[in-house]
Backbone as CSV, one residue per row, in Angstrom:
resi,resn,N_x,N_y,N_z,CA_x,CA_y,CA_z,C_x,C_y,C_z
1,MET,0.837,-1.187,0.000,0.000,0.000,0.000,0.884,1.253,0.000
2,SER,0.388,2.300,-0.612,1.197,3.513,-0.709,1.124,4.314,0.582
3,ASP,1.948,5.354,0.656,1.979,6.194,1.852,0.896,7.272,1.845
4,SER,0.122,7.363,0.785,-0.930,8.384,0.747,-2.152,7.893,1.525
5,ILE,-3.073,8.795,1.773,-4.294,8.436,2.508,-5.146,7.521,1.640
6,LEU,-5.430,6.345,2.132,-6.213,5.368,1.380,-7.561,5.078,2.020
7,VAL,-7.711,5.445,3.283,-8.897,5.061,4.046,-9.523,6.302,4.673
8,THR,-10.846,6.365,4.633,-11.578,7.386,5.378,-12.469,6.697,6.399
9,VAL,-12.350,7.144,7.638,-13.230,6.683,8.708,-14.455,7.593,8.692
10,ALA,-15.635,7.009,8.518,-16.891,7.758,8.467,-17.637,7.542,9.777
11,MET,-17.708,8.606,10.578,-18.258,8.505,11.931,-19.530,9.335,12.081
12,ALA,-20.565,8.718,12.592,-21.815,9.421,12.895,-21.823,9.813,14.370
13,ILE,-22.215,11.054,14.628,-22.286,11.561,16.003,-23.685,12.119,16.259
14,TYR,-24.260,11.750,17.393,-25.522,12.345,17.834,-25.552,12.322,19.353
15,ARG,-25.348,13.476,19.967,-25.353,13.608,21.421,-24.534,12.502,22.111
16,PRO,-23.269,12.381,21.768,-22.469,11.274,22.310,-22.110,11.462,23.776
17,ASN,-21.824,10.358,24.435,-21.187,10.384,25.744,-19.747,10.827,25.477
18,ILE,-19.364,11.989,25.948,-18.062,12.576,25.601,-16.909,11.722,26.109
19,GLU,-17.048,11.111,27.260,-15.965,10.260,27.773,-15.762,9.047,26.874
20,TRP,-16.847,8.451,26.402,-16.731,7.322,25.482,-16.125,7.782,24.161
21,LEU,-16.518,8.969,23.706,-15.970,9.494,22.456,-14.469,9.752,22.572
22,LYS,-14.041,10.252,23.717,-12.602,10.447,23.940,-11.855,9.119,23.865
23,GLU,-12.424,8.099,24.478,-11.793,6.775,24.444,-11.726,6.253,23.008
24,GLU,-12.793,6.493,22.285,-12.810,6.068,20.882,-11.746,6.800,20.069
25,LEU,-11.679,8.105,20.212,-10.695,8.882,19.455,-9.274,8.463,19.803
26,SER,-9.020,8.158,21.061,-7.700,7.662,21.464,-7.373,6.357,20.746
27,SER,-8.357,5.478,20.646,-8.115,4.187,19.995,-7.918,4.355,18.486
28,ILE,-8.604,5.317,17.898,-8.413,5.586,16.469,-7.024,6.159,16.234
29,ALA,-6.612,7.059,17.095,-5.270,7.662,16.962,-4.164,6.632,17.142
30,ALA,-4.439,5.547,17.851,-3.430,4.523,18.143,-3.321,3.453,17.061
31,GLN,-3.975,3.664,15.936,-3.905,2.669,14.866,-2.479,2.482,14.368
32,THR,-2.105,1.240,14.112,-0.772,0.972,13.565,-0.685,1.417,12.107
33,TYR,-1.799,1.379,11.401,-1.865,1.883,10.030,-2.186,3.376,10.111
34,LYS,-1.396,4.203,9.477,-1.498,5.649,9.688,-2.045,6.441,8.495
35,HIS,-2.321,5.796,7.379,-2.687,6.535,6.169,-4.208,6.632,6.024
36,PHE,-4.797,7.358,6.959,-6.246,7.502,6.948,-6.637,8.893,7.442
37,GLN,-7.895,9.222,7.207,-8.478,10.472,7.684,-9.838,10.153,8.299
38,VAL,-10.401,11.119,9.008,-11.682,10.921,9.683,-12.668,11.984,9.208
39,TYR,-13.838,11.538,8.763,-14.966,12.421,8.487,-16.042,12.104,9.519
40,ALA,-16.464,13.092,10.256,-17.529,12.901,11.243,-18.709,13.799,10.883
41,TRP,-19.904,13.326,11.138,-21.115,14.095,10.878,-21.898,14.206,12.172
42,ASN,-22.060,15.445,12.656,-22.860,15.689,13.849,-24.313,15.844,13.426
43,ASP,-25.151,14.898,13.825,-26.540,14.877,13.364,-27.495,15.619,14.285
44,ASP,-26.961,16.378,15.220,-27.806,17.215,16.080,-27.549,18.680,15.721
45,PRO,-28.434,19.310,14.958,-28.189,20.694,14.535,-28.143,21.695,15.686
46,ASN,-28.622,21.297,16.861,-28.620,22.203,18.014,-27.448,21.965,18.965
47,ASP,-26.590,21.027,18.635,-25.455,20.686,19.487,-24.340,21.705,19.269
48,GLU,-23.964,22.416,20.317,-22.938,23.457,20.197,-21.603,23.036,20.807
49,TYR,-21.465,21.764,21.139,-20.196,21.282,21.689,-19.083,21.469,20.647
50,ASP,-17.891,21.795,21.100,-16.775,22.068,20.189,-16.049,20.757,19.838
51,TYR,-16.633,20.025,18.891,-16.030,18.759,18.475,-14.725,18.978,17.719
52,ASP,-14.607,20.080,17.010,-13.352,20.363,16.306,-12.185,20.414,17.298
53,PHE,-12.392,21.073,18.409,-11.339,21.153,19.427,-11.061,19.770,20.003
54,LEU,-12.113,19.031,20.334,-11.940,17.698,20.912,-11.157,16.790,19.956
55,PHE,-11.557,16.765,18.693,-10.890,15.910,17.717,-9.433,16.325,17.546
56,SER,-9.177,17.630,17.551,-7.798,18.100,17.374,-6.913,17.690,18.552
57,GLN,-7.506,17.541,19.739,-6.744,17.125,20.906,-6.342,15.653,20.840
58,TYR,-7.171,14.846,20.211,-6.922,13.397,20.175,-6.343,12.922,18.844
59,LEU,-6.743,13.535,17.759,-6.262,13.123,16.432,-5.194,14.101,15.963
60,LYS,-4.149,14.241,16.733,-3.155,15.292,16.520,-2.546,15.288,15.119
61,SER,-2.200,14.138,14.601,-1.563,14.078,13.290,-2.459,13.436,12.234
62,ILE,-3.733,13.275,12.564,-4.681,12.623,11.650,-5.636,13.673,11.091
63,PRO,-5.692,13.816,9.767,-6.629,14.788,9.184,-8.074,14.411,9.521
64,PHE,-8.879,15.421,9.819,-10.294,15.160,10.092,-11.132,16.344,9.622
65,LYS,-12.397,16.068,9.399,-13.363,17.108,9.050,-14.674,16.737,9.712
66,ILE,-15.329,17.735,10.295,-16.613,17.506,10.957,-17.691,18.273,10.193
67,TYR,-18.737,17.558,9.829,-19.853,18.126,9.071,-21.055,18.279,9.996
68,HIS,-21.892,19.250,9.664,-23.127,19.503,10.416,-24.262,19.657,9.410
69,GLY,-25.360,19.003,9.696,-26.544,19.182,8.873,-27.456,20.236,9.472
70,LEU,-28.371,20.712,8.671,-29.358,21.690,9.149,-30.524,21.006,9.855
71,HIS,-30.684,19.716,9.586,-31.785,18.945,10.173,-31.250,17.593,10.630
72,ASN,-31.926,16.999,11.607,-31.590,15.646,12.042,-31.978,14.667,10.932
73,LEU,-31.033,13.854,10.503,-31.258,12.938,9.384,-31.483,11.495,9.826
74,GLY,-30.970,11.117,10.977,-30.963,9.715,11.369,-29.707,9.039,10.840
75,SER,-29.331,7.943,11.468,-28.025,7.338,11.169,-27.897,6.853,9.728
76,ASN,-28.940,6.265,9.154,-28.839,5.779,7.779,-28.460,6.890,6.811
77,LYS,-29.165,8.000,6.896,-28.900,9.111,5.975,-27.570,9.785,6.276
78,VAL,-27.170,9.804,7.540,-25.855,10.365,7.876,-24.758,9.534,7.219
79,PHE,-24.845,8.213,7.338,-23.824,7.367,6.716,-23.891,7.460,5.190
80,GLU,-25.071,7.671,4.655,-25.181,7.887,3.208,-24.474,9.183,2.806
81,LYS,-24.721,10.258,3.540,-24.066,11.545,3.253,-22.546,11.418,3.338
82,LEU,-22.070,10.747,4.385,-20.625,10.569,4.536,-20.055,9.748,3.381
83,THR,-20.774,8.722,2.963,-20.320,7.897,1.844,-20.206,8.734,0.574
84,GLU,-21.140,9.644,0.370,-21.071,10.542,-0.797,-19.825,11.417,-0.757
85,LEU,-19.395,11.802,0.431,-18.272,12.728,0.584,-16.898,12.058,0.446
86,VAL,-16.832,10.772,0.707,-15.545,10.074,0.745,-14.996,9.885,-0.671
87,GLN,-13.713,10.213,-0.836,-13.034,10.069,-2.123,-11.884,9.064,-2.075
88,THR,-11.556,8.530,-0.907,-10.460,7.573,-0.793,-10.924,6.197,-1.281
89,PRO,-10.001,5.299,-1.604,-10.396,3.983,-2.108,-11.192,3.129,-1.118
90,TYR,-10.983,3.360,0.183,-11.644,2.523,1.187,-12.336,3.380,2.231
91,ILE,-13.464,2.865,2.704,-14.239,3.553,3.738,-14.480,2.590,4.901
92,VAL,-14.387,3.129,6.108,-14.646,2.373,7.334,-15.757,3.104,8.071
93,TYR,-16.781,2.390,8.488,-17.897,3.004,9.198,-17.682,2.899,10.702
94,CYS,-18.102,3.943,11.395,-17.743,4.065,12.807,-18.892,4.713,13.577
95,ASP,-19.321,4.071,14.656,-20.300,4.672,15.559,-19.568,5.575,16.548
96,GLN,-20.295,6.243,17.410,-19.684,7.225,18.316,-19.212,6.617,19.634
97,ASP,-19.353,5.311,19.778,-18.971,4.681,21.050,-18.124,3.427,20.848
98,ASP,-17.460,3.318,19.703,-16.592,2.167,19.437,-15.229,2.394,20.073
99,VAL,-14.566,1.314,20.397,-13.157,1.362,20.792,-12.447,0.352,19.907
100,TRP,-11.408,0.824,19.218,-10.732,-0.015,18.227,-9.468,-0.643,18.777
101,LEU,-9.209,-1.873,18.367,-7.910,-2.477,18.610,-6.905,-1.810,17.669
102,PRO,-5.639,-1.728,18.055,-4.656,-0.977,17.258,-4.473,-1.479,15.828
103,GLU,-4.700,-2.761,15.584,-4.475,-3.334,14.259,-5.726,-3.367,13.391
104,LYS,-6.791,-2.738,13.833,-8.054,-2.840,13.104,-7.905,-2.471,11.636
105,LEU,-7.416,-1.275,11.343,-7.333,-0.829,9.951,-6.368,-1.682,9.144
106,SER,-5.224,-1.988,9.698,-4.243,-2.774,8.940,-4.765,-4.178,8.649
107,ALA,-5.454,-4.791,9.603,-5.979,-6.148,9.407,-7.070,-6.162,8.338
108,LEU,-7.985,-5.199,8.387,-9.060,-5.164,7.398,-8.529,-4.813,6.014
109,LEU,-7.576,-3.910,5.951,-7.008,-3.505,4.669,-6.211,-4.636,4.028
110,TYR,-5.518,-5.410,4.833,-4.714,-6.529,4.339,-5.563,-7.509,3.532
111,LEU,-6.803,-7.711,3.944,-7.679,-8.675,3.277,-8.081,-8.247,1.870
112,PHE,-7.854,-6.985,1.534,-8.155,-6.509,0.186,-7.060,-6.848,-0.816
113,ASP,-6.031,-7.564,-0.394,-5.000,-7.987,-1.344,-5.592,-8.871,-2.436
114,ASP,-6.702,-9.530,-2.149,-7.447,-10.258,-3.181,-8.354,-9.236,-3.869
115,GLU,-8.153,-9.019,-5.160,-8.885,-7.951,-5.871,-10.385,-8.191,-5.941
116,ASN,-10.839,-9.434,-5.706,-12.266,-9.732,-5.767,-13.008,-9.402,-4.480
117,VAL,-12.278,-9.037,-3.445,-12.905,-8.714,-2.164,-13.584,-7.345,-2.274
118,THR,-14.819,-7.249,-1.839,-15.565,-5.987,-1.877,-15.729,-5.368,-0.497
119,LEU,-15.720,-6.218,0.532,-15.942,-5.770,1.901,-15.197,-6.715,2.835
120,THR,-14.563,-6.165,3.857,-13.955,-6.984,4.897,-14.576,-6.591,6.234
121,CYS,-14.592,-7.537,7.152,-15.171,-7.251,8.466,-14.552,-8.192,9.483
122,SER,-14.911,-7.983,10.718,-14.344,-8.789,11.797,-15.405,-9.097,12.838
123,ASP,-15.051,-9.968,13.733,-15.810,-10.180,14.962,-15.555,-8.949,15.836
124,MET,-16.122,-8.908,17.002,-15.851,-7.781,17.898,-15.958,-8.204,19.346
125,TYR,-15.199,-7.505,20.175,-15.349,-7.642,21.618,-16.616,-6.893,22.036
126,VAL,-17.152,-7.254,23.181,-18.300,-6.552,23.747,-17.861,-5.987,25.096
127,MET,-18.158,-4.691,25.305,-17.762,-4.014,26.539,-18.993,-3.508,27.270
128,ASP,-18.836,-3.312,28.577,-19.910,-2.688,29.341,-19.696,-1.173,29.373
129,GLU,-20.540,-0.475,30.118,-20.492,1.002,30.139,-19.236,1.541,30.816
130,ASN,-18.491,0.664,31.492,-17.245,1.069,32.144,-16.010,0.649,31.354
131,SER,-16.216,0.292,30.089,-15.145,-0.121,29.179,-14.472,-1.422,29.582
132,LYS,-15.178,-2.232,30.337,-14.663,-3.545,30.706,-15.143,-4.557,29.670
133,VAL,-14.206,-5.327,29.099,-14.564,-6.342,28.114,-15.324,-7.457,28.817
134,ILE,-16.537,-7.724,28.338,-17.350,-8.790,28.933,-17.407,-10.028,28.029
135,SER,-16.964,-9.869,26.780,-16.903,-11.013,25.877,-15.893,-10.722,24.776
136,ASP,-15.176,-11.764,24.366,-14.208,-11.587,23.278,-14.801,-11.928,21.918
137,SER,-16.125,-12.128,21.875,-16.809,-12.391,20.608,-18.290,-12.066,20.743
138,ILE,-18.835,-11.420,19.721,-20.268,-11.121,19.716,-21.091,-12.403,19.699
139,THR,-20.512,-13.488,19.173,-21.242,-14.752,19.092,-21.484,-15.368,20.473
140,LYS,-20.718,-14.966,21.464,-20.931,-15.472,22.824,-22.047,-14.705,23.539
141,VAL,-22.302,-13.489,23.093,-23.366,-12.677,23.671,-24.683,-12.914,22.925
142,ARG,-24.555,-13.122,21.619,-25.711,-13.433,20.772,-25.492,-14.833,20.187
143,PRO,-25.926,-15.863,20.873,-25.632,-17.236,20.433,-26.124,-17.561,19.019
144,ARG,-27.147,-16.873,18.547,-27.656,-17.149,17.196,-26.901,-16.370,16.120
145,GLN,-25.966,-15.557,16.545,-25.147,-14.780,15.608,-24.064,-15.692,15.045
146,ILE,-24.117,-15.931,13.752,-23.116,-16.750,13.070,-22.403,-15.858,12.068
147,LEU,-21.078,-15.905,12.081,-20.281,-15.097,11.167,-19.888,-15.948,9.963
148,TYR,-20.402,-15.599,8.800,-20.099,-16.328,7.573,-19.021,-15.579,6.798
149,SER,-18.370,-16.289,5.884,-17.407,-15.642,4.996,-17.442,-16.347,3.652
150,GLY,-16.774,-15.751,2.680,-16.708,-16.365,1.365,-17.450,-15.568,0.319
151,ALA,-17.485,-16.120,-0.886,-18.022,-15.384,-2.035,-19.548,-15.408,-2.104
152,ASP,-20.188,-16.440,-1.568,-21.638,-16.572,-1.715,-22.332,-16.347,-0.380
153,MET,-22.371,-15.086,0.040,-22.951,-14.778,1.350,-24.340,-14.166,1.262
154,ILE,-24.806,-13.874,0.056,-26.060,-13.128,-0.058,-27.231,-13.884,0.564
155,SER,-27.278,-15.216,0.435,-28.400,-15.963,1.016,-28.399,-15.856,2.542
156,HIS,-27.208,-15.867,3.142,-27.114,-15.698,4.599,-27.524,-14.286,5.008
157,LEU,-27.081,-13.299,4.234,-27.381,-11.900,4.569,-28.851,-11.567,4.398
158,LEU,-29.492,-12.168,3.412,-30.920,-11.907,3.230,-31.737,-12.502,4.369
159,ALA,-31.242,-13.566,4.967,-31.943,-14.176,6.105,-31.733,-13.359,7.371
160,LYS,-30.471,-12.890,7.581,-30.171,-12.129,8.798,-28.825,-11.436,8.627
161,ASN,-28.766,-10.189,9.030,-27.482,-9.495,8.957,-26.551,-9.980,10.065
162,PHE,-25.313,-10.253,9.697,-24.308,-10.651,10.680,-23.058,-9.791,10.564
163,ILE,-23.118,-8.759,9.732,-21.986,-7.847,9.561,-22.339,-6.524,10.232
164,THR,-21.632,-6.219,11.292,-21.890,-4.993,12.038,-21.109,-3.848,11.410
165,GLY,-21.764,-2.725,11.220,-21.148,-1.590,10.535,-19.818,-1.164,11.112
166,CYS,-19.699,-1.185,12.432,-18.467,-0.721,13.065,-17.315,-1.700,12.918
167,THR,-17.541,-2.853,12.264,-16.459,-3.825,12.070,-16.031,-3.930,10.615
168,MET,-16.608,-3.115,9.723,-16.364,-3.363,8.307,-15.577,-2.262,7.614
169,MET,-14.871,-2.682,6.570,-14.208,-1.786,5.634,-14.701,-2.186,4.249
170,MET,-14.907,-1.188,3.401,-15.502,-1.451,2.095,-14.795,-0.634,1.033
171,LYS,-14.782,-1.150,-0.181,-14.305,-0.352,-1.303,-15.294,0.797,-1.493
172,THR,-14.780,2.003,-1.497,-15.657,3.173,-1.561,-16.465,3.206,-2.849
173,GLU,-15.873,2.813,-3.961,-16.592,2.850,-5.236,-17.836,1.976,-5.187
174,ILE,-17.772,0.882,-4.455,-18.945,0.002,-4.329,-19.941,0.590,-3.349
175,ALA,-19.453,1.134,-2.249,-20.358,1.765,-1.279,-21.127,2.917,-1.926
176,ARG,-20.457,3.687,-2.772,-21.131,4.822,-3.426,-22.190,4.355,-4.421
177,LYS,-21.976,3.208,-5.028,-22.990,2.658,-5.942,-24.232,2.202,-5.185
178,ALA,-24.107,1.971,-3.876,-25.241,1.535,-3.060,-26.144,2.688,-2.636
179,ILE,-25.769,3.916,-2.997,-26.575,5.105,-2.693,-27.691,5.212,-3.732
180,PRO,-28.921,5.521,-3.314,-29.353,5.884,-1.958,-29.566,4.650,-1.084
181,PHE,-29.294,4.818,0.219,-29.538,3.747,1.171,-31.045,3.674,1.430
182,PRO,-31.655,2.520,1.315,-33.104,2.426,1.558,-33.433,2.614,3.036
183,THR,-34.629,3.077,3.291,-35.046,3.335,4.670,-35.393,2.049,5.411
184,PHE,-35.653,0.953,4.694,-36.091,-0.283,5.346,-34.926,-1.205,5.715
185,PHE,-33.686,-0.792,5.465,-32.485,-1.521,5.867,-31.640,-0.606,6.739
186,PHE,-30.970,-1.153,7.755,-29.906,-0.400,8.394,-28.745,-0.319,7.414
187,HIS,-27.937,0.726,7.523,-26.885,0.960,6.528,-25.930,-0.222,6.400
188,ASP,-25.575,-0.859,7.532,-24.610,-1.960,7.443,-25.195,-3.172,6.722
189,TRP,-26.448,-3.480,6.998,-27.097,-4.614,6.334,-27.211,-4.361,4.837
190,TRP,-27.609,-3.145,4.490,-27.728,-2.777,3.080,-26.373,-2.848,2.375
191,LEU,-25.353,-2.247,2.960,-24.033,-2.235,2.332,-23.442,-3.637,2.219
192,ALA,-23.621,-4.451,3.250,-23.121,-5.828,3.199,-23.822,-6.621,2.089
193,SER,-25.136,-6.462,1.983,-25.879,-7.171,0.945,-25.469,-6.687,-0.440
194,PHE,-25.301,-5.387,-0.575,-24.872,-4.811,-1.850,-23.489,-5.325,-2.231
195,ALA,-22.583,-5.348,-1.287,-21.218,-5.839,-1.545,-21.238,-7.318,-1.928
196,ALA,-22.086,-8.095,-1.266,-22.178,-9.524,-1.574,-22.690,-9.749,-2.995
197,LEU,-23.644,-8.925,-3.401,-24.174,-9.053,-4.769,-23.138,-8.634,-5.809
């Protein structure tokens, strides 16, 4: 991979717990892969918190931009707007309360060495409100959650989504073709199904 920015982190914000957001930004800044930028969209038009200052304190050497809408759009439309704005080859979706392992971006990006890959994703740890890990796999918390992989996943995805938005990286050109995001799908389910097709 080249030294230029290849990945954009697309983060939706709506009245976040600031302490959790700080923890998240710290984990994003600690990524071993450094060629990325962050686009965040604040979906509360009445929120006057200084997110630019907060992000600058934690993402010291990471380019970022924070967008504000005039109206509350909801998470699906926010992620759609962010997807429209992204110009890098890869996009990573991010909620406002995630905490990333340091190798997240490098591990997901590595899987794109196969040119036929459209989307990569991972399992995830589950934490409580005090940032204590309570499970090292979502499948232990949701026993019916099965993580599938491979080229023919559409039948599994149509039955039930198992790809969580905060665990996935996608080729931006494919994500942009999935616009507009339908209102009857959550963005991650829609994007995963689109990528599988």
